[in-house]
C-alpha positions as CSV (number, residue, x, y, z in Angstrom):
1,M,110.5,126.0,96.1
2,R,113.4,124.5,94.2
3,H,114.3,121.2,92.6
4,A,115.8,118.7,95.0
5,T,119.5,118.6,95.4
6,E,121.6,115.4,96.0
7,A,121.6,116.3,99.7
8,D,117.8,116.6,99.6
9,L,117.5,113.3,97.9
10,D,119.7,111.7,100.6
11,R,116.9,112.5,103.0
12,L,114.5,110.4,100.8
13,D,116.7,107.3,100.4
14,D,114.0,105.0,101.8
15,L,111.3,106.5,99.6
16,L,113.5,106.2,96.5
17,A,114.2,102.5,97.3
18,E,110.5,101.8,97.5
19,L,109.8,103.6,94.3
20,R,112.5,101.6,92.5
21,K,110.5,98.5,93.4
22,V,107.6,99.6,91.3
23,P,108.2,97.7,88.0
24,A,106.3,100.1,85.7
25,I,108.5,103.1,86.4
26,R,112.2,103.6,85.7
27,E,114.7,105.9,87.4
28,R,116.5,107.7,84.6
29,K,118.5,110.0,86.9
30,R,118.6,109.9,90.7
31,G,115.2,111.1,91.9
32,H,113.7,111.4,88.3
33,F,111.4,108.6,87.2
34,Q,109.8,107.8,83.9
35,H,106.7,105.8,83.0
36,R,106.5,104.7,79.4
37,S,109.4,106.9,78.3
38,R,107.6,110.0,79.7
39,A,108.7,112.1,82.7
40,F,106.6,110.9,85.6
41,L,107.9,111.9,89.0
42,H,110.6,114.2,90.4
43,F,111.2,116.0,93.7
44,H,111.3,119.6,95.1
45,A,112.4,121.0,98.4
46,D,110.9,124.0,100.3
47,G,112.7,124.7,103.6
48,D,112.6,121.4,105.6
49,D,109.7,120.0,103.5
50,M,110.0,117.7,100.6
51,Y,107.5,117.4,97.7
52,A,107.0,115.1,94.8
53,D,105.6,116.2,91.5
54,V,103.9,113.2,89.9
55,R,101.6,112.5,86.9
56,L,99.1,110.2,88.7
57,D,96.5,110.9,86.1
58,G,99.1,110.3,83.3
59,V,98.7,113.9,82.0
60,D,99.4,116.7,84.6
61,F,101.8,116.9,87.4
62,S,100.3,117.2,90.9
63,R,102.4,118.1,93.9
64,H,102.4,115.9,97.0
65,R,104.2,116.5,100.3
66,V,106.5,113.6,101.2
67,T,108.2,114.9,104.3
68,T,106.9,112.2,106.7
69,R,107.0,108.4,106.5
70,D,103.2,108.3,106.2
71,E,103.2,110.8,103.3
72,Q,105.9,108.8,101.6
73,A,103.9,105.5,102.0
74,D,100.9,107.3,100.6
75,L,102.9,108.4,97.6
76,V,104.2,104.9,96.9
77,A,100.7,103.5,97.1
78,A,99.3,106.2,94.8
79,V,102.2,105.7,92.2
80,A,101.7,101.9,92.2
81,A,97.9,102.3,91.7
82,A,98.5,104.9,88.9
83,V,100.8,102.7,86.9
84,E,99.1,99.4,87.5
85,E,98.7,97.6,84.2
């Protein structure tokens, strides 16, 4: 497992666009998001699979596979719920 490269992130363009619409998080660097000035979400690649590490509980990172469109939609919904104010 390695951190996602620019080429890996290109595969996630639609997911990144959806995450950018969540008002409570901010993309500091492509594919790296913050919530309340704290690292919140970033991506990894493992072979053909993509994963997001995200602090849904506000404390610890948990890893979520985001290779398919359904997995990506699930992540966006979970992120929106986690940062809802």
